[in-house]
C-alpha positions in Angstrom: 4.1 -5.3 107.2 5.7 -1.6 107.6 3.2 0.6 105.9 0.2 3.0 106.0 -3.4 0.7 106.0 -3.9 3.3 103.2 -1.2 2.0 101.4 -1.9 -1.8 101.6 -5.4 -1.1 100.5 -4.3 1.3 97.7 -1.6 -1.4 96.4 -4.2 -4.2 96.3 -6.6 -2.3 94.5 -3.7 -1.1 91.8 -2.6 -5.1 91.7 -6.6 -6.3 91.3 -7.4 -3.8 88.2 -3.9 -4.2 86.6 -5.1 -8.1 86.8 -8.6 -7.5 85.7 -7.8 -5.0 82.8 -7.9 -8.1 80.2 -11.6 -8.6 81.0 -12.3 -4.8 80.5 -10.5 -5.0 77.2 -12.3 -8.1 75.9 -15.8 -6.5 76.7 -14.7 -3.5 74.5 -13.7 -5.8 72.1 -16.9 -7.3 71.7 -18.9 -4.2 72.3 -16.9 -2.6 68.9 -17.4 -6.3 67.1 -21.2 -5.8 67.5 -21.6 -2.5 66.5 -19.4 -2.9 63.4 -20.7 -6.5 62.6 -24.4 -6.3 64.1 -23.4 -9.6 66.2 -24.0 -13.5 65.7 -26.7 -14.9 64.7 -28.8 -16.6 67.1 -30.1 -20.3 66.7 -32.9 -21.1 69.0 -32.8 -24.8 68.0 -29.9 -25.8 70.1 
C-alpha cells in the first residue's frame, strides 16, 4: 500500500469500530431495558 502507516492504522480502526457498533448499540438497549423494566427474573433452579 502506498499509504503512510498512520493512515493504515486509522483506517483499520475505523473499520473495526463500524463493524462492532452493533454490539455497542445492543448493550445500550439492554441497559435501557434493564433500567425501565427492572430486568428479568432469575431462576435459581435451572
